[in-house]
N, C-alpha and C positions, 0 to 999 in steps of 0.2 A: 565408430564414429572417429573423426579426425579430426587430433590434435586439436587443442585455441593456439597460435603465435606468441608466447608471452616472449616484451617487452628482455633484454639484453639483463640491461641494467634492472637493478632489486627499483630502484627512483623511476623510474621510466613505468614497472608493471605496478608495483604497492602505488603509484594517485590514478595506473587508471582503475585502481581497485577501489579509490576511493571515491572518483569520477559516476564508475556506476551506479556506485549506491544509491550517492545523489540524486542522481537518476531516477534510478527505482523507486524510490519514497517519493520523490514527483508524483510520479508515475499511479504511482498507490494515490496517495490523494487522493486526486485527479478524478482517479477509476470510484473511488471509493463515496467520492462524491458525487459524479452521476450518478450511481446507483446506489444515491438515499435519495436524491433528487424526484428522477422514477418509480420510489415506496416501494426499495428492495429494504429485506430489516435486517435485524443485524447478523441470524444465520446464517441468513440465504450470504449476504458480502465473505463469513470466516469460512461460510464452504466455501464458497473460489476461490479463495483466499487459503482454506491448507490452514485454518488456524484454529483458533476457536474463540467466540463468541466475544465474550470476558474481555480478549487479545485483541480483538478490534474495536469493541466498545473502545476502551482504555487511552486509540493511541488514535485514532478519531474521531468521540462525541465532542471535546470541547471544540477542539477546531470547526467541527458542522455548526456548533449548534452558534459559533461565532459567529459564523459570515453567514447566520437566519436557515442552515439547511432544518426545513420541521423533521425531526428524530419519526422517527418511527416507536411504539413501547416496546407492541405483542405483534408475531404473524402472526394472521388468524382467516 
């Protein structure tokens, strides 16, 4: 694997990290919402993200409810 080019100015490098984190968070929000809208349950979303069901629920449930997404209680 080749090295990732890092800006020589630490301020630039850290700003890039912060921007990537914001982008990753927005992408995760959109992907979780899409998955829930097409019927995925919390366990499946959690597995896809590599986290626990509880973690994904805690992070996304309130926002999804506010957006009018119908949440599944159990997969079956």
